[in-house]
N, C-alpha and C positions, 0 to 999 in steps of 0.2 A: 480545471485534471482531470485524466485518467488517472488508475488504475489499474497492474498486469500483476496476476497474479503466473510465477512461473515456477513449473515443475522442474525441478533437481533428478538429478538421477546419480545411479552409485553413491560415490563419497562426495557430493555436492549437497545443498542443503536443499529448501525448496527458496525462492524468492517471492519479496515483492516488490515491482518500481509504479514509483510516483513518475507523472511527467508532467509537464505543462502545454498551454494552447500549441504552440511549436516542436511539442514531442519529445523536449530537451531534458532528459534525466533528472530529476529532483532529490530524488532518492532510492538506496535500494539497500531491500536489507531481508532479513528473515524473516518465515513465516512466525516458527515459534519464539521470538523473543523483539517484537512490532515495536513495543515504548521506548525504551530511549533513543529509536531512530523516528518514530515521529515527533517525540518532544523537539530533538537539533532538527527537527524541519520547522520549525513554529506550528505545527497543528497539535500539540497538546488538546488544547479546550477538545479535541471532538477525538483523543484516542479509544475512550470506549464504544462509538461507531465506528470506527475505524479497525477496532478489534474484531468486533461483531461482522464486519462487511468480509475483513480479510480472511475467517472461515469459512461462510458461505461463497464468495463470490469463486465460481469456476476454473480453471487454470487454463493461461494462454486467450484470455476472451481480454480484449481490451475494454472498459469499464469506464463512460466518463461518471466523473465523481464532485458533484454539487456539496460544497459543504460550508453554510452557511452558520449564523449565530443560534438556529432549532437545532441543532444537534446533537 
């Protein structure tokens, strides 16, 4: 899975994209309200880890996301 933080412009907010290995869009949600979307895409167990990651990753960089039971 991959995560991308996209910078919004003007009235368009910043967004996060989660994509699978074939780069198909799995989830697309606002940076300032990720919890509900994280839960909807079945990653509720990783909410704390993903919230911290979202705060720290730079805009526009595609990052490999490895999720396991240890997160």
